[in-house]
mmCIF file of the N, C-alpha and C atoms, coordinates in Angstrom:
data_MODEL
# 
_entry.id   MODEL 
# 
loop_
_atom_site.group_PDB 
_atom_site.id 
_atom_site.type_symbol 
_atom_site.label_atom_id 
_atom_site.label_alt_id 
_atom_site.label_comp_id 
_atom_site.label_asym_id 
_atom_site.label_entity_id 
_atom_site.label_seq_id 
_atom_site.pdbx_PDB_ins_code 
_atom_site.Cartn_x 
_atom_site.Cartn_y 
_atom_site.Cartn_z 
_atom_site.occupancy 
_atom_site.B_iso_or_equiv 
_atom_site.pdbx_formal_charge 
_atom_site.auth_seq_id 
_atom_site.auth_comp_id 
_atom_site.auth_asym_id 
_atom_site.auth_atom_id 
_atom_site.pdbx_PDB_model_num 
ATOM 1   N N  . MET A 1 1  ? 89.538  32.821 0.800   1.00 0.00 ? 1  MET A N  1 
ATOM 2   C CA . MET A 1 1  ? 90.544  33.427 1.620   1.00 0.00 ? 1  MET A CA 1 
ATOM 3   C C  . MET A 1 1  ? 90.723  34.870 1.167   1.00 0.00 ? 1  MET A C  1 
ATOM 4   N N  . ASP A 1 2  ? 90.824  35.770 2.131   1.00 0.00 ? 2  ASP A N  1 
ATOM 5   C CA . ASP A 1 2  ? 91.021  37.186 1.837   1.00 0.00 ? 2  ASP A CA 1 
ATOM 6   C C  . ASP A 1 2  ? 92.486  37.547 1.980   1.00 0.00 ? 2  ASP A C  1 
ATOM 7   N N  . ILE A 1 3  ? 92.975  38.326 1.012   1.00 0.00 ? 3  ILE A N  1 
ATOM 8   C CA . ILE A 1 3  ? 94.374  38.734 0.982   1.00 0.00 ? 3  ILE A CA 1 
ATOM 9   C C  . ILE A 1 3  ? 94.443  40.249 0.950   1.00 0.00 ? 3  ILE A C  1 
ATOM 10  N N  . TYR A 1 4  ? 95.241  40.820 1.847   1.00 0.00 ? 4  TYR A N  1 
ATOM 11  C CA . TYR A 1 4  ? 95.527  42.254 1.844   1.00 0.00 ? 4  TYR A CA 1 
ATOM 12  C C  . TYR A 1 4  ? 96.757  42.457 0.969   1.00 0.00 ? 4  TYR A C  1 
ATOM 13  N N  . VAL A 1 5  ? 96.684  43.435 0.064   1.00 0.00 ? 5  VAL A N  1 
ATOM 14  C CA . VAL A 1 5  ? 97.827  43.764 -0.780  1.00 0.00 ? 5  VAL A CA 1 
ATOM 15  C C  . VAL A 1 5  ? 98.102  45.251 -0.604  1.00 0.00 ? 5  VAL A C  1 
ATOM 16  N N  . GLY A 1 6  ? 99.299  45.587 -0.132  1.00 0.00 ? 6  GLY A N  1 
ATOM 17  C CA . GLY A 1 6  ? 99.631  46.971 0.172   1.00 0.00 ? 6  GLY A CA 1 
ATOM 18  C C  . GLY A 1 6  ? 100.809 47.495 -0.622  1.00 0.00 ? 6  GLY A C  1 
ATOM 19  N N  . ASN A 1 7  ? 101.032 48.798 -0.472  1.00 0.00 ? 7  ASN A N  1 
ATOM 20  C CA . ASN A 1 7  ? 102.081 49.555 -1.159  1.00 0.00 ? 7  ASN A CA 1 
ATOM 21  C C  . ASN A 1 7  ? 101.886 49.508 -2.673  1.00 0.00 ? 7  ASN A C  1 
ATOM 22  N N  . LEU A 1 8  ? 100.623 49.603 -3.082  1.00 0.00 ? 8  LEU A N  1 
ATOM 23  C CA . LEU A 1 8  ? 100.287 49.563 -4.499  1.00 0.00 ? 8  LEU A CA 1 
ATOM 24  C C  . LEU A 1 8  ? 100.522 50.926 -5.154  1.00 0.00 ? 8  LEU A C  1 
ATOM 25  N N  . PRO A 1 9  ? 100.847 50.929 -6.447  1.00 0.00 ? 9  PRO A N  1 
ATOM 26  C CA . PRO A 1 9  ? 100.977 52.195 -7.170  1.00 0.00 ? 9  PRO A CA 1 
ATOM 27  C C  . PRO A 1 9  ? 99.638  52.932 -7.200  1.00 0.00 ? 9  PRO A C  1 
ATOM 28  N N  . SER A 1 10 ? 99.690  54.245 -7.287  1.00 0.00 ? 10 SER A N  1 
ATOM 29  C CA . SER A 1 10 ? 98.462  55.046 -7.229  1.00 0.00 ? 10 SER A CA 1 
ATOM 30  C C  . SER A 1 10 ? 97.555  54.861 -8.439  1.00 0.00 ? 10 SER A C  1 
ATOM 31  N N  . ASP A 1 11 ? 98.084  54.391 -9.546  1.00 0.00 ? 11 ASP A N  1 
ATOM 32  C CA . ASP A 1 11 ? 97.272  54.258 -10.754 1.00 0.00 ? 11 ASP A CA 1 
ATOM 33  C C  . ASP A 1 11 ? 96.735  52.848 -10.984 1.00 0.00 ? 11 ASP A C  1 
ATOM 34  N N  . ILE A 1 12 ? 96.912  51.947 -10.036 1.00 0.00 ? 12 ILE A N  1 
ATOM 35  C CA . ILE A 1 12 ? 96.476  50.560 -10.220 1.00 0.00 ? 12 ILE A CA 1 
ATOM 36  C C  . ILE A 1 12 ? 94.955  50.441 -10.121 1.00 0.00 ? 12 ILE A C  1 
ATOM 37  N N  . THR A 1 13 ? 94.402  49.509 -10.874 1.00 0.00 ? 13 THR A N  1 
ATOM 38  C CA . THR A 1 13 ? 92.963  49.254 -10.848 1.00 0.00 ? 13 THR A CA 1 
ATOM 39  C C  . THR A 1 13 ? 92.717  47.848 -10.291 1.00 0.00 ? 13 THR A C  1 
ATOM 40  N N  . GLY A 1 14 ? 91.455  47.562 -10.021 1.00 0.00 ? 14 GLY A N  1 
ATOM 41  C CA . GLY A 1 14 ? 91.090  46.225 -9.573  1.00 0.00 ? 14 GLY A CA 1 
ATOM 42  C C  . GLY A 1 14 ? 91.438  45.175 -10.619 1.00 0.00 ? 14 GLY A C  1 
ATOM 43  N N  . SER A 1 15 ? 91.277  45.515 -11.881 1.00 0.00 ? 15 SER A N  1 
ATOM 44  C CA . SER A 1 15 ? 91.628  44.587 -12.965 1.00 0.00 ? 15 SER A CA 1 
ATOM 45  C C  . SER A 1 15 ? 93.123  44.303 -12.986 1.00 0.00 ? 15 SER A C  1 
ATOM 46  N N  . ASP A 1 16 ? 93.923  45.348 -12.747 1.00 0.00 ? 16 ASP A N  1 
ATOM 47  C CA . ASP A 1 16 ? 95.378  45.165 -12.691 1.00 0.00 ? 16 ASP A CA 1 
ATOM 48  C C  . ASP A 1 16 ? 95.753  44.237 -11.541 1.00 0.00 ? 16 ASP A C  1 
ATOM 49  N N  . LEU A 1 17 ? 95.135  44.479 -10.390 1.00 0.00 ? 17 LEU A N  1 
ATOM 50  C CA . LEU A 1 17 ? 95.425  43.675 -9.203  1.00 0.00 ? 17 LEU A CA 1 
ATOM 51  C C  . LEU A 1 17 ? 95.020  42.217 -9.437  1.00 0.00 ? 17 LEU A C  1 
ATOM 52  N N  . ARG A 1 18 ? 93.880  42.023 -10.064 1.00 0.00 ? 18 ARG A N  1 
ATOM 53  C CA . ARG A 1 18 ? 93.419  40.670 -10.403 1.00 0.00 ? 18 ARG A CA 1 
ATOM 54  C C  . ARG A 1 18 ? 94.441  39.973 -11.304 1.00 0.00 ? 18 ARG A C  1 
ATOM 55  N N  . ALA A 1 19 ? 94.956  40.688 -12.289 1.00 0.00 ? 19 ALA A N  1 
ATOM 56  C CA . ALA A 1 19 ? 95.916  40.114 -13.235 1.00 0.00 ? 19 ALA A CA 1 
ATOM 57  C C  . ALA A 1 19 ? 97.214  39.693 -12.543 1.00 0.00 ? 19 ALA A C  1 
ATOM 58  N N  . VAL A 1 20 ? 97.593  40.397 -11.492 1.00 0.00 ? 20 VAL A N  1 
ATOM 59  C CA . VAL A 1 20 ? 98.812  40.056 -10.758 1.00 0.00 ? 20 VAL A CA 1 
ATOM 60  C C  . VAL A 1 20 ? 98.648  38.739 -10.007 1.00 0.00 ? 20 VAL A C  1 
ATOM 61  N N  . LEU A 1 21 ? 97.455  38.492 -9.453  1.00 0.00 ? 21 LEU A N  1 
ATOM 62  C CA . LEU A 1 21 ? 97.252  37.295 -8.630  1.00 0.00 ? 21 LEU A CA 1 
ATOM 63  C C  . LEU A 1 21 ? 96.661  36.096 -9.373  1.00 0.00 ? 21 LEU A C  1 
ATOM 64  N N  . GLU A 1 22 ? 96.056  36.310 -10.526 1.00 0.00 ? 22 GLU A N  1 
ATOM 65  C CA . GLU A 1 22 ? 95.428  35.205 -11.262 1.00 0.00 ? 22 GLU A CA 1 
ATOM 66  C C  . GLU A 1 22 ? 96.381  34.082 -11.660 1.00 0.00 ? 22 GLU A C  1 
ATOM 67  N N  . PRO A 1 23 ? 97.659  34.332 -11.903 1.00 0.00 ? 23 PRO A N  1 
ATOM 68  C CA . PRO A 1 23 ? 98.539  33.208 -12.234 1.00 0.00 ? 23 PRO A CA 1 
ATOM 69  C C  . PRO A 1 23 ? 98.633  32.156 -11.120 1.00 0.00 ? 23 PRO A C  1 
ATOM 70  N N  . PHE A 1 24 ? 98.221  32.530 -9.912  1.00 0.00 ? 24 PHE A N  1 
ATOM 71  C CA . PHE A 1 24 ? 98.325  31.617 -8.773  1.00 0.00 ? 24 PHE A CA 1 
ATOM 72  C C  . PHE A 1 24 ? 97.031  30.854 -8.501  1.00 0.00 ? 24 PHE A C  1 
ATOM 73  N N  . GLY A 1 25 ? 95.940  31.231 -9.161  1.00 0.00 ? 25 GLY A N  1 
ATOM 74  C CA . GLY A 1 25 ? 94.678  30.538 -8.959  1.00 0.00 ? 25 GLY A CA 1 
ATOM 75  C C  . GLY A 1 25 ? 93.492  31.443 -9.255  1.00 0.00 ? 25 GLY A C  1 
ATOM 76  N N  . ARG A 1 26 ? 92.309  30.923 -8.961  1.00 0.00 ? 26 ARG A N  1 
ATOM 77  C CA . ARG A 1 26 ? 91.069  31.649 -9.255  1.00 0.00 ? 26 ARG A CA 1 
ATOM 78  C C  . ARG A 1 26 ? 90.877  32.817 -8.293  1.00 0.00 ? 26 ARG A C  1 
ATOM 79  N N  . VAL A 1 27 ? 90.623  33.981 -8.860  1.00 0.00 ? 27 VAL A N  1 
ATOM 80  C CA . VAL A 1 27 ? 90.380  35.190 -8.078  1.00 0.00 ? 27 VAL A CA 1 
ATOM 81  C C  . VAL A 1 27 ? 88.890  35.519 -8.176  1.00 0.00 ? 27 VAL A C  1 
ATOM 82  N N  . GLU A 1 28 ? 88.206  35.572 -7.037  1.00 0.00 ? 28 GLU A N  1 
ATOM 83  C CA . GLU A 1 28 ? 86.784  35.920 -7.028  1.00 0.00 ? 28 GLU A CA 1 
ATOM 84  C C  . GLU A 1 28 ? 86.579  37.425 -7.033  1.00 0.00 ? 28 GLU A C  1 
ATOM 85  N N  . THR A 1 29 ? 87.362  38.135 -6.214  1.00 0.00 ? 29 THR A N  1 
ATOM 86  C CA . THR A 1 29 ? 87.233  39.589 -6.123  1.00 0.00 ? 29 THR A CA 1 
ATOM 87  C C  . THR A 1 29 ? 88.617  40.217 -6.054  1.00 0.00 ? 29 THR A C  1 
ATOM 88  N N  . ALA A 1 30 ? 88.718  41.417 -6.585  1.00 0.00 ? 30 ALA A N  1 
ATOM 89  C CA . ALA A 1 30 ? 89.958  42.196 -6.510  1.00 0.00 ? 30 ALA A CA 1 
ATOM 90  C C  . ALA A 1 30 ? 89.550  43.665 -6.470  1.00 0.00 ? 30 ALA A C  1 
ATOM 91  N N  . ASP A 1 31 ? 89.698  44.274 -5.309  1.00 0.00 ? 31 ASP A N  1 
ATOM 92  C CA . ASP A 1 31 ? 89.266  45.659 -5.124  1.00 0.00 ? 31 ASP A CA 1 
ATOM 93  C C  . ASP A 1 31 ? 90.406  46.513 -4.603  1.00 0.00 ? 31 ASP A C  1 
ATOM 94  N N  . VAL A 1 32 ? 90.598  47.656 -5.234  1.00 0.00 ? 32 VAL A N  1 
ATOM 95  C CA . VAL A 1 32 ? 91.583  48.632 -4.780  1.00 0.00 ? 32 VAL A CA 1 
ATOM 96  C C  . VAL A 1 32 ? 90.811  49.721 -4.043  1.00 0.00 ? 32 VAL A C  1 
ATOM 97  N N  . VAL A 1 33 ? 91.259  50.064 -2.846  1.00 0.00 ? 33 VAL A N  1 
ATOM 98  C CA . VAL A 1 33 ? 90.601  51.093 -2.051  1.00 0.00 ? 33 VAL A CA 1 
ATOM 99  C C  . VAL A 1 33 ? 90.993  52.456 -2.610  1.00 0.00 ? 33 VAL A C  1 
ATOM 100 N N  . ARG A 1 34 ? 89.987  53.289 -2.867  1.00 0.00 ? 34 ARG A N  1 
ATOM 101 C CA . ARG A 1 34 ? 90.175  54.613 -3.479  1.00 0.00 ? 34 ARG A CA 1 
ATOM 102 C C  . ARG A 1 34 ? 89.914  55.722 -2.465  1.00 0.00 ? 34 ARG A C  1 
ATOM 103 N N  . ARG A 1 35 ? 90.517  56.860 -2.717  1.00 0.00 ? 35 ARG A N  1 
ATOM 104 C CA . ARG A 1 35 ? 90.269  58.050 -1.888  1.00 0.00 ? 35 ARG A CA 1 
ATOM 105 C C  . ARG A 1 35 ? 88.837  58.527 -2.102  1.00 0.00 ? 35 ARG A C  1 
ATOM 106 N N  . ARG A 1 36 ? 88.263  59.151 -1.085  1.00 0.00 ? 36 ARG A N  1 
ATOM 107 C CA . ARG A 1 36 ? 86.885  59.638 -1.197  1.00 0.00 ? 36 ARG A CA 1 
ATOM 108 C C  . ARG A 1 36 ? 86.744  60.685 -2.288  1.00 0.00 ? 36 ARG A C  1 
ATOM 109 N N  . HIS A 1 37 ? 87.683  61.586 -2.324  1.00 0.00 ? 37 HIS A N  1 
ATOM 110 C CA . HIS A 1 37 ? 87.629  62.680 -3.301  1.00 0.00 ? 37 HIS A CA 1 
ATOM 111 C C  . HIS A 1 37 ? 88.683  62.421 -4.364  1.00 0.00 ? 37 HIS A C  1 
ATOM 112 N N  . GLY A 1 38 ? 88.225  62.031 -5.514  1.00 0.00 ? 38 GLY A N  1 
ATOM 113 C CA . GLY A 1 38 ? 89.138  61.670 -6.590  1.00 0.00 ? 38 GLY A CA 1 
ATOM 114 C C  . GLY A 1 38 ? 89.161  60.167 -6.775  1.00 0.00 ? 38 GLY A C  1 
ATOM 115 N N  . ASP A 1 39 ? 89.868  59.747 -7.800  1.00 0.00 ? 39 ASP A N  1 
ATOM 116 C CA . ASP A 1 39 ? 89.879  58.324 -8.137  1.00 0.00 ? 39 ASP A CA 1 
ATOM 117 C C  . ASP A 1 39 ? 91.230  57.682 -7.841  1.00 0.00 ? 39 ASP A C  1 
ATOM 118 N N  . GLU A 1 40 ? 92.064  58.337 -7.059  1.00 0.00 ? 40 GLU A N  1 
ATOM 119 C CA . GLU A 1 40 ? 93.398  57.824 -6.774  1.00 0.00 ? 40 GLU A CA 1 
ATOM 120 C C  . GLU A 1 40 ? 93.351  56.697 -5.740  1.00 0.00 ? 40 GLU A C  1 
ATOM 121 N N  . SER A 1 41 ? 94.191  55.704 -5.969  1.00 0.00 ? 41 SER A N  1 
ATOM 122 C CA . SER A 1 41 ? 94.293  54.582 -5.037  1.00 0.00 ? 41 SER A CA 1 
ATOM 123 C C  . SER A 1 41 ? 94.863  55.063 -3.708  1.00 0.00 ? 41 SER A C  1 
ATOM 124 N N  . ARG A 1 42 ? 94.405  54.466 -2.622  1.00 0.00 ? 42 ARG A N  1 
ATOM 125 C CA . ARG A 1 42 ? 94.975  54.751 -1.305  1.00 0.00 ? 42 ARG A CA 1 
ATOM 126 C C  . ARG A 1 42 ? 96.205  53.890 -1.039  1.00 0.00 ? 42 ARG A C  1 
ATOM 127 N N  . GLY A 1 43 ? 96.563  53.056 -2.007  1.00 0.00 ? 43 GLY A N  1 
ATOM 128 C CA . GLY A 1 43 ? 97.787  52.280 -1.900  1.00 0.00 ? 43 GLY A CA 1 
ATOM 129 C C  . GLY A 1 43 ? 97.606  50.864 -1.391  1.00 0.00 ? 43 GLY A C  1 
ATOM 130 N N  . PHE A 1 44 ? 96.352  50.440 -1.231  1.00 0.00 ? 44 PHE A N  1 
ATOM 131 C CA . PHE A 1 44 ? 96.120  49.064 -0.796  1.00 0.00 ? 44 PHE A CA 1 
ATOM 132 C C  . PHE A 1 44 ? 94.811  48.546 -1.353  1.00 0.00 ? 44 PHE A C  1 
ATOM 133 N N  . GLY A 1 45 ? 94.675  47.225 -1.285  1.00 0.00 ? 45 GLY A N  1 
ATOM 134 C CA . GLY A 1 45 ? 93.457  46.609 -1.770  1.00 0.00 ? 45 GLY A CA 1 
ATOM 135 C C  . GLY A 1 45 ? 93.298  45.222 -1.178  1.00 0.00 ? 45 GLY A C  1 
ATOM 136 N N  . PHE A 1 46 ? 92.225  44.563 -1.581  1.00 0.00 ? 46 PHE A N  1 
ATOM 137 C CA . PHE A 1 46 ? 91.901  43.235 -1.057  1.00 0.00 ? 46 PHE A CA 1 
ATOM 138 C C  . PHE A 1 46 ? 91.545  42.311 -2.210  1.00 0.00 ? 46 PHE A C  1 
ATOM 139 N N  . VAL A 1 47 ? 92.002  41.089 -2.094  1.00 0.00 ? 47 VAL A N  1 
ATOM 140 C CA . VAL A 1 47 ? 91.730  40.075 -3.116  1.00 0.00 ? 47 VAL A CA 1 
ATOM 141 C C  . VAL A 1 47 ? 91.094  38.879 -2.423  1.00 0.00 ? 47 VAL A C  1 
ATOM 142 N N  . GLY A 1 48 ? 90.040  38.345 -3.023  1.00 0.00 ? 48 GLY A N  1 
ATOM 143 C CA . GLY A 1 48 ? 89.389  37.144 -2.504  1.00 0.00 ? 48 GLY A CA 1 
ATOM 144 C C  . GLY A 1 48 ? 89.671  35.966 -3.415  1.00 0.00 ? 48 GLY A C  1 
ATOM 145 N N  . MET A 1 49 ? 90.228  34.908 -2.824  1.00 0.00 ? 49 MET A N  1 
ATOM 146 C CA . MET A 1 49 ? 90.493  33.677 -3.569  1.00 0.00 ? 49 MET A CA 1 
ATOM 147 C C  . MET A 1 49 ? 89.804  32.534 -2.829  1.00 0.00 ? 49 MET A C  1 
ATOM 148 N N  . PRO A 1 50 ? 88.991  31.729 -3.516  1.00 0.00 ? 50 PRO A N  1 
ATOM 149 C CA . PRO A 1 50 ? 88.217  30.694 -2.834  1.00 0.00 ? 50 PRO A CA 1 
ATOM 150 C C  . PRO A 1 50 ? 89.043  29.535 -2.274  1.00 0.00 ? 50 PRO A C  1 
ATOM 151 N N  . ALA A 1 51 ? 90.146  29.196 -2.921  1.00 0.00 ? 51 ALA A N  1 
ATOM 152 C CA . ALA A 1 51 ? 90.961  28.060 -2.466  1.00 0.00 ? 51 ALA A CA 1 
ATOM 153 C C  . ALA A 1 51 ? 92.124  28.570 -1.607  1.00 0.00 ? 51 ALA A C  1 
ATOM 154 N N  . ARG A 1 52 ? 92.155  28.122 -0.371  1.00 0.00 ? 52 ARG A N  1 
ATOM 155 C CA . ARG A 1 52 ? 93.197  28.574 0.551   1.00 0.00 ? 52 ARG A CA 1 
ATOM 156 C C  . ARG A 1 52 ? 94.599  28.254 0.018   1.00 0.00 ? 52 ARG A C  1 
ATOM 157 N N  . SER A 1 53 ? 94.784  27.077 -0.536  1.00 0.00 ? 53 SER A N  1 
ATOM 158 C CA . SER A 1 53 ? 96.115  26.697 -1.041  1.00 0.00 ? 53 SER A CA 1 
ATOM 159 C C  . SER A 1 53 ? 96.578  27.646 -2.141  1.00 0.00 ? 53 SER A C  1 
ATOM 160 N N  . GLU A 1 54 ? 95.672  28.057 -3.019  1.00 0.00 ? 54 GLU A N  1 
ATOM 161 C CA . GLU A 1 54 ? 96.012  29.006 -4.080  1.00 0.00 ? 54 GLU A CA 1 
ATOM 162 C C  . GLU A 1 54 ? 96.300  30.386 -3.498  1.00 0.00 ? 54 GLU A C  1 
ATOM 163 N N  . GLY A 1 55 ? 95.540  30.760 -2.476  1.00 0.00 ? 55 GLY A N  1 
ATOM 164 C CA . GLY A 1 55 ? 95.760  32.050 -1.828  1.00 0.00 ? 55 GLY A CA 1 
ATOM 165 C C  . GLY A 1 55 ? 97.120  32.128 -1.161  1.00 0.00 ? 55 GLY A C  1 
ATOM 166 N N  . VAL A 1 56 ? 97.505  31.062 -0.485  1.00 0.00 ? 56 VAL A N  1 
ATOM 167 C CA . VAL A 1 56 ? 98.824  31.023 0.161   1.00 0.00 ? 56 VAL A CA 1 
ATOM 168 C C  . VAL A 1 56 ? 99.921  31.113 -0.897  1.00 0.00 ? 56 VAL A C  1 
ATOM 169 N N  . CYS A 1 57 ? 99.764  30.397 -1.999  1.00 0.00 ? 57 CYS A N  1 
ATOM 170 C CA . CYS A 1 57 ? 100.738 30.478 -3.092  1.00 0.00 ? 57 CYS A CA 1 
ATOM 171 C C  . CYS A 1 57 ? 100.808 31.896 -3.664  1.00 0.00 ? 57 CYS A C  1 
ATOM 172 N N  . ALA A 1 58 ? 99.652  32.555 -3.778  1.00 0.00 ? 58 ALA A N  1 
ATOM 173 C CA . ALA A 1 58 ? 99.614  33.924 -4.289  1.00 0.00 ? 58 ALA A CA 1 
ATOM 174 C C  . ALA A 1 58 ? 100.363 34.873 -3.357  1.00 0.00 ? 58 ALA A C  1 
ATOM 175 N N  . VAL A 1 59 ? 100.135 34.748 -2.058  1.00 0.00 ? 59 VAL A N  1 
ATOM 176 C CA . VAL A 1 59 ? 100.821 35.609 -1.090  1.00 0.00 ? 59 VAL A CA 1 
ATOM 177 C C  . VAL A 1 59 ? 102.329 35.393 -1.193  1.00 0.00 ? 59 VAL A C  1 
ATOM 178 N N  . LEU A 1 60 ? 102.750 34.151 -1.210  1.00 0.00 ? 60 LEU A N  1 
ATOM 179 C CA . LEU A 1 60 ? 104.178 33.850 -1.303  1.00 0.00 ? 60 LEU A CA 1 
ATOM 180 C C  . LEU A 1 60 ? 104.771 34.325 -2.633  1.00 0.00 ? 60 LEU A C  1 
ATOM 181 N N  . GLY A 1 61 ? 103.957 34.290 -3.682  1.00 0.00 ? 61 GLY A N  1 
ATOM 182 C CA . GLY A 1 61 ? 104.437 34.673 -5.008  1.00 0.00 ? 61 GLY A CA 1 
ATOM 183 C C  . GLY A 1 61 ? 104.517 36.159 -5.262  1.00 0.00 ? 61 GLY A C  1 
ATOM 184 N N  . VAL A 1 62 ? 103.678 36.946 -4.591  1.00 0.00 ? 62 VAL A N  1 
ATOM 185 C CA . VAL A 1 62 ? 103.675 38.384 -4.883  1.00 0.00 ? 62 VAL A CA 1 
ATOM 186 C C  . VAL A 1 62 ? 104.268 39.247 -3.773  1.00 0.00 ? 62 VAL A C  1 
ATOM 187 N N  . HIS A 1 63 ? 104.360 38.732 -2.566  1.00 0.00 ? 63 HIS A N  1 
ATOM 188 C CA . HIS A 1 63 ? 104.929 39.525 -1.471  1.00 0.00 ? 63 HIS A CA 1 
ATOM 189 C C  . HIS A 1 63 ? 106.380 39.873 -1.810  1.00 0.00 ? 63 HIS A C  1 
ATOM 190 N N  . GLY A 1 64 ? 106.700 41.145 -1.788  1.00 0.00 ? 64 GLY A N  1 
ATOM 191 C CA . GLY A 1 64 ? 108.045 41.605 -2.099  1.00 0.00 ? 64 GLY A CA 1 
ATOM 192 C C  . GLY A 1 64 ? 108.309 41.818 -3.585  1.00 0.00 ? 64 GLY A C  1 
ATOM 193 N N  . ARG A 1 65 ? 107.314 41.557 -4.404  1.00 0.00 ? 65 ARG A N  1 
ATOM 194 C CA . ARG A 1 65 ? 107.454 41.719 -5.860  1.00 0.00 ? 65 ARG A CA 1 
ATOM 195 C C  . ARG A 1 65 ? 107.377 43.194 -6.236  1.00 0.00 ? 65 ARG A C  1 
ATOM 196 N N  . ASN A 1 66 ? 108.110 43.576 -7.273  1.00 0.00 ? 66 ASN A N  1 
ATOM 197 C CA . ASN A 1 66 ? 108.086 44.946 -7.770  1.00 0.00 ? 66 ASN A CA 1 
ATOM 198 C C  . ASN A 1 66 ? 106.929 45.093 -8.745  1.00 0.00 ? 66 ASN A C  1 
ATOM 199 N N  . LEU A 1 67 ? 106.104 46.104 -8.493  1.00 0.00 ? 67 LEU A N  1 
ATOM 200 C CA . LEU A 1 67 ? 104.967 46.395 -9.364  1.00 0.00 ? 67 LEU A CA 1 
ATOM 201 C C  . LEU A 1 67 ? 104.994 47.882 -9.672  1.00 0.00 ? 67 LEU A C  1 
ATOM 202 N N  . ASN A 1 68 ? 105.353 48.217 -10.889 1.00 0.00 ? 68 ASN A N  1 
ATOM 203 C CA . ASN A 1 68 ? 105.444 49.619 -11.322 1.00 0.00 ? 68 ASN A CA 1 
ATOM 204 C C  . ASN A 1 68 ? 106.314 50.455 -10.386 1.00 0.00 ? 68 ASN A C  1 
ATOM 205 N N  . GLY A 1 69 ? 107.444 49.889 -9.984  1.00 0.00 ? 69 GLY A N  1 
ATOM 206 C CA . GLY A 1 69 ? 108.384 50.622 -9.142  1.00 0.00 ? 69 GLY A CA 1 
ATOM 207 C C  . GLY A 1 69 ? 108.096 50.574 -7.647  1.00 0.00 ? 69 GLY A C  1 
ATOM 208 N N  . ARG A 1 70 ? 107.085 49.837 -7.232  1.00 0.00 ? 70 ARG A N  1 
ATOM 209 C CA . ARG A 1 70 ? 106.740 49.720 -5.813  1.00 0.00 ? 70 ARG A CA 1 
ATOM 210 C C  . ARG A 1 70 ? 106.898 48.263 -5.384  1.00 0.00 ? 70 ARG A C  1 
ATOM 211 N N  . THR A 1 71 ? 107.458 48.056 -4.199  1.00 0.00 ? 71 THR A N  1 
ATOM 212 C CA . THR A 1 71 ? 107.574 46.706 -3.641  1.00 0.00 ? 71 THR A CA 1 
ATOM 213 C C  . THR A 1 71 ? 106.305 46.423 -2.870  1.00 0.00 ? 71 THR A C  1 
ATOM 214 N N  . ILE A 1 72 ? 105.489 45.511 -3.384  1.00 0.00 ? 72 ILE A N  1 
ATOM 215 C CA . ILE A 1 72 ? 104.179 45.290 -2.783  1.00 0.00 ? 72 ILE A CA 1 
ATOM 216 C C  . ILE A 1 72 ? 104.259 44.297 -1.614  1.00 0.00 ? 72 ILE A C  1 
ATOM 217 N N  . THR A 1 73 ? 103.293 44.452 -0.730  1.00 0.00 ? 73 THR A N  1 
ATOM 218 C CA . THR A 1 73 ? 103.149 43.601 0.449   1.00 0.00 ? 73 THR A CA 1 
ATOM 219 C C  . THR A 1 73 ? 101.878 42.781 0.268   1.00 0.00 ? 73 THR A C  1 
ATOM 220 N N  . ALA A 1 74 ? 101.937 41.509 0.593   1.00 0.00 ? 74 ALA A N  1 
ATOM 221 C CA . ALA A 1 74 ? 100.747 40.662 0.541   1.00 0.00 ? 74 ALA A CA 1 
ATOM 222 C C  . ALA A 1 74 ? 100.671 39.866 1.838   1.00 0.00 ? 74 ALA A C  1 
ATOM 223 N N  . LEU A 1 75 ? 99.515  39.916 2.472   1.00 0.00 ? 75 LEU A N  1 
ATOM 224 C CA . LEU A 1 75 ? 99.303  39.245 3.747   1.00 0.00 ? 75 LEU A CA 1 
ATOM 225 C C  . LEU A 1 75 ? 97.944  38.555 3.749   1.00 0.00 ? 75 LEU A C  1 
ATOM 226 N N  . VAL A 1 76 ? 97.858  37.435 4.437   1.00 0.00 ? 76 VAL A N  1 
ATOM 227 C CA . VAL A 1 76 ? 96.587  36.734 4.591   1.00 0.00 ? 76 VAL A CA 1 
ATOM 228 C C  . VAL A 1 76 ? 95.768  37.454 5.649   1.00 0.00 ? 76 VAL A C  1 
ATOM 229 N N  . GLU A 1 77 ? 94.527  37.774 5.312   1.00 0.00 ? 77 GLU A N  1 
ATOM 230 C CA . GLU A 1 77 ? 93.624  38.400 6.272   1.00 0.00 ? 77 GLU A CA 1 
ATOM 231 C C  . GLU A 1 77 ? 93.068  37.320 7.191   1.00 0.00 ? 77 GLU A C  1 
ATOM 232 N N  . PRO A 1 78 ? 93.048  37.563 8.508   1.00 0.00 ? 78 PRO A N  1 
ATOM 233 C CA . PRO A 1 78 ? 92.527  36.546 9.426   1.00 0.00 ? 78 PRO A CA 1 
ATOM 234 C C  . PRO A 1 78 ? 91.037  36.318 9.273   1.00 0.00 ? 78 PRO A C  1 
# 
């Protein structure tokens, strides 16, 4: 299952994003989208979790959570 995670802090890495969602289950991929010029985050990323039930729990667990002063959004990708 693919999860969109938005409103991320500009200094977050894929490893950081993985660490946020791993308590809810196995994370296969965690990628933060970066600007073309520079290494700054564009404020969103995608996480892949193989088990749908774990992915749903992750979305419910992190949506609205504060991460480094930002309230993050988590949505299931269709």
